[in-house]
N, C-alpha and C positions, 0 to 999 in steps of 0.2 A: 401153205398150207390153207386146207377148207376143213375145221374141225365143226362140224352141225352142233355137236354132242353138247359143246361147250359156253356153245356163245348163247347167254343168258338174256339178249334185249331181242328173242326172234320172239313175232305176238304166238298165242299158241291157246287151243280152246277146251274149258273146263268141260268136261264129260259128267264129272260125278262131283257131286259137293253133300253128301248124305253122312260124312263123318264129323264130329265134333273139332275145328282148326283145320283140317285137312283136306285135302280137295285134290279133285285127279285132274291130271290135264294131257290131253295129248298133239303130240305131236306126228304133223303128216308130211312126210319128204317124199317127195318125187324127183326120181332119177332116170335118164334114158338105159338100156340094157346095154352091155358092151357088145354083147354077138347082134342080137336081132332089132335093138334101135326103140322098140317097143318102151314106153315107157310106165317104170310101176313106181308103184305107190310103197311107201314105206311107216308103218305108225309104232309109237312108241309112247308110252305110257310112263306120266312122272306125278311122283309124289308129293305135295307142293304144303307148307304149312301155311295157313292164313287164319290168323292172331283174331280176329276181328267176324269172321265168317262173313264176311263181306262180297264174295265169289258167288257169281251163282250160275247150273248149267248154260252154258255156250257163248258166257262170256268171253272176251279176248282178255286173254294176260298178261302181264309180262312177268318172268321169275327170275330171282337170279341165286348161284350156288352157295350151299351154308353148307356150318359143320352137318354131320349126321345129326338128327334130332331125333329119329325113332329105326326102326327097323328099316324103314321103305323111303323118309322121307328127307332128303338132300336138298331140295329145295325152302324158297320161299318168295310167298308172294310180293313182289314189288310194288304193282299197281295195277289197274284193271281200266284196261286201255278203252276197252269200247263194253257197256252193256248190254244185254239184251233185253227184248218186251220181254215181261213176264204176263203170264196168263195167269187173273187170278182164280186161285183154287176150289169148287164146290164140293160142300159136306157128299159124302156118299147118301146121307139120309135126302137132302134136296133132289137129288137124282133121280133115284126110287119113287119118288112124290106126282114127280112131273112126267111122270110115264102112266 
């Protein structure tokens, strides 16, 4: 029996970290359509607790299931497996003066 939702060891991509101590992680599963045979992608988002605010957008992380921490959070960040290259932010005032 293969239950993909209950595998906390699957790598997942961070799509948002705007909330304090919370990240949104998206898992994309690909499966062949039973009749047509075409590969269909299914995406699901998980809200996870990030105590140290260490995960950023684009990082590949590993989650573990935990007790309900809020209305949506049922997962906790276990480790950041691969960091993304961060692009330095340019303040809006510098962009206007460069024109």
